matplotlib code that plots the C-alpha trace (Angstrom):
import matplotlib.pyplot as plt

x = [-68.9, -67.4, -67.6, -71.2, -71.7, -68.8, -66.3, -62.7, -62.3, -59.9, -62.9, -65.7, -63.5, -64.1, -67.7, -67.2, -66.8, -68.7, -70.1, -69.7, -69.9, -71.3, -69.6, -71.4, -72.1, -73.4, -75.5, -77.4, -77.8, -79.3, -81.7, -83.1, -87.1, -87.1, -88.6, -85.8, -84.0, -81.1, -83.1, -83.8, -87.4, -87.8, -86.1, -88.4, -91.7, -90.1, -90.1, -93.5, -95.2, -93.9, -94.9, -98.5, -98.6, -97.3, -99.6, -96.4, -98.8, -102.3, -101.8, -98.9, -96.8, -96.1, -92.6, -91.6, -92.6, -89.2, -86.9, -85.0, -81.7, -79.5, -79.3, -82.0, -81.4, -84.8, -85.9, -89.8]
y = [-94.5, -91.9, -94.0, -94.5, -90.9, -90.4, -88.2, -88.9, -89.9, -87.3, -85.1, -87.0, -87.3, -83.7, -84.3, -87.2, -84.8, -85.5, -88.7, -91.7, -94.8, -98.3, -101.6, -104.7, -105.4, -102.3, -102.1, -105.1, -103.8, -100.2, -102.9, -104.6, -103.7, -102.5, -98.7, -97.0, -94.3, -96.7, -98.5, -97.1, -98.4, -96.8, -93.5, -93.3, -94.4, -91.4, -88.9, -90.1, -89.5, -86.1, -85.1, -86.5, -84.6, -81.3, -81.8, -82.3, -84.8, -86.1, -90.0, -92.3, -93.3, -97.6, -97.4, -100.8, -100.3, -97.8, -99.5, -102.1, -103.3, -105.3, -108.0, -110.2, -110.1, -110.5, -113.9, -113.4]
z = [226.1, 224.3, 221.3, 222.0, 221.7, 219.0, 220.5, 221.8, 225.2, 226.8, 225.6, 226.9, 230.5, 230.5, 231.5, 234.1, 237.0, 240.1, 238.1, 240.1, 237.7, 239.4, 238.9, 237.9, 241.9, 242.8, 239.6, 240.8, 244.1, 242.6, 240.6, 243.3, 243.8, 247.1, 248.2, 249.7, 247.7, 246.9, 244.8, 241.2, 241.7, 245.0, 244.5, 240.8, 242.9, 245.3, 242.2, 241.0, 244.3, 244.1, 240.7, 241.3, 244.8, 243.3, 240.0, 237.4, 236.1, 237.5, 237.6, 238.8, 236.2, 235.5, 236.8, 236.1, 232.0, 231.6, 233.8, 231.9, 233.5, 230.6, 232.7, 234.5, 238.3, 239.7, 240.5, 239.6]

ax = plt.figure().add_subplot(projection="3d")
ax.plot(x, y, z, "-o")
ax.set_aspect("equal")
plt.show()
């Protein structure tokens, strides 16, 4: 990740405190299309509902249009 942002790994490591990185299996679980907060879709829908309810914006967003898993795990 440090290479991607163009800094040395030891400097990048300073920014990771408190960050929990997921392995492949946990990433697959997070990207399952479920309504709960343990799914990126459910969590994002929850945030979208909050933003509409409190007038951050007026209409609901098309959540699936901006969540792009790098691996196709869905059985569509």
